[in-house]
C-alpha positions in Angstrom: 16.0 18.5 21.8 15.4 14.8 21.5 17.5 12.5 23.6 19.3 10.1 21.2 20.5 7.4 23.6 17.7 5.1 24.8 19.5 4.3 28.1 19.7 8.0 28.9 16.0 8.4 28.2 15.3 5.5 30.6 17.4 7.0 33.4 15.5 10.2 33.1 12.1 8.4 33.0 13.1 6.5 36.1 14.0 9.7 37.9 10.5 11.0 37.0 9.0 7.8 38.3 10.6 8.4 41.7 9.5 12.1 42.2 7.5 11.0 45.3 10.4 9.0 46.6 8.7 5.8 45.4 7.1 4.5 42.2 3.7 5.1 43.7 1.7 8.2 43.0 -1.9 9.4 43.4 -3.7 10.2 40.2 -6.4 12.9 40.0 -9.0 14.0 37.5 -9.5 17.7 36.6 -12.4 19.6 34.9 -10.0 22.2 33.5 -6.2 22.7 33.1 -4.8 22.3 36.6 -1.9 24.7 35.9 1.1 24.2 38.2 -0.9 23.9 41.4 -3.5 21.1 40.7 -6.5 23.4 40.4 -9.9 22.3 39.1 -9.7 18.8 40.7 -13.0 16.9 40.6 -15.1 16.9 43.7 -18.3 15.1 44.9 -20.0 12.0 43.7 -17.7 9.6 45.5 -14.6 11.0 43.7 -11.2 10.3 45.3 -7.7 10.2 43.9 -6.6 6.7 42.9 -3.1 5.3 43.7 -1.1 3.9 40.9 2.4 2.5 40.6 4.8 3.3 37.7 6.5 0.4 36.0 9.7 1.0 34.0 9.8 0.2 30.4 12.7 0.8 28.0 13.9 3.7 26.0 12.4 6.3 28.2 8.9 4.8 28.9 6.9 4.3 32.0 3.5 2.6 32.3 0.8 2.1 34.9 -2.1 -0.4 35.1 -5.6 0.9 34.3 -7.1 3.0 37.0 -10.8 3.3 37.8 -12.3 6.5 39.2 -15.7 7.1 40.6 -16.7 10.5 39.3 -19.7 12.9 39.2 -21.3 13.9 35.9 -19.1 16.4 34.0 -16.3 16.8 31.5 -12.8 15.8 32.5 -9.9 17.4 30.6 -6.8 16.5 32.6 -5.2 14.0 34.9 -2.7 15.0 37.6 0.0 13.3 39.7 0.2 13.8 43.5 2.3 12.7 46.4 -0.8 11.9 48.6 -4.4 10.9 48.5 -5.4 14.4 49.6 -3.5 17.7 49.7 0.1 16.7 49.1 2.5 17.9 46.4 1.3 18.3 42.9 3.9 16.8 40.5 2.6 17.1 37.0 -0.4 17.1 34.7 -1.5 15.5 31.4 -4.3 16.5 29.0 -6.9 13.7 28.5 -7.2 13.5 24.7 -10.0 13.4 23.9 -11.6 14.8 27.1 -14.0 12.5 28.9 -17.6 13.4 29.4 -20.1 11.5 31.5 -23.8 12.5 31.8 -24.4 11.0 35.2 -22.2 9.8 38.1 -20.2 6.8 37.0 -16.8 5.4 36.4 -13.9 6.7 34.3 -11.0 4.4 33.4 -7.6 5.8 32.5 -4.2 4.1 31.8 -1.4 6.5 32.6 1.9 6.4 30.6 5.0 8.5 30.2 7.5 8.6 27.4 10.6 10.7 26.6 11.8 11.2 23.1 
C-alpha cells in the first residue's frame, strides 16, 4: 500500500531515521545478503564501519552525505545499518545495485538514501 499523504510519509521516514535514538548510524558493507542479522560483513584490508547522519527531506525521504570505505578486494552486494561501530544492533540492509567489485584493496564510496512511497 502506498502512503498518499506526503506529511505522513515524512513522519514515518523520520521514525526510521531515529531507530538508534539519534540520526547517526554506522553503515557497513557486505559480500552477500546479510539477512536479518548482518551476516557476511566485510573484513580485513582496513575495513571498518563508517558513521553517517540521516538528514530529513520531504515526502518520506532521508539522505546522507557520501561515505568512503576502505575495503579489501572483493564484490560487495549490500550495505547495512547498525547502532555501533562494532557489534551493536543490526537495523536494516539495502542491496547495492549494481554490486561493487574492486580487484585490489581500495576505497568504495556510497551515498545512502531512504524513501517511502
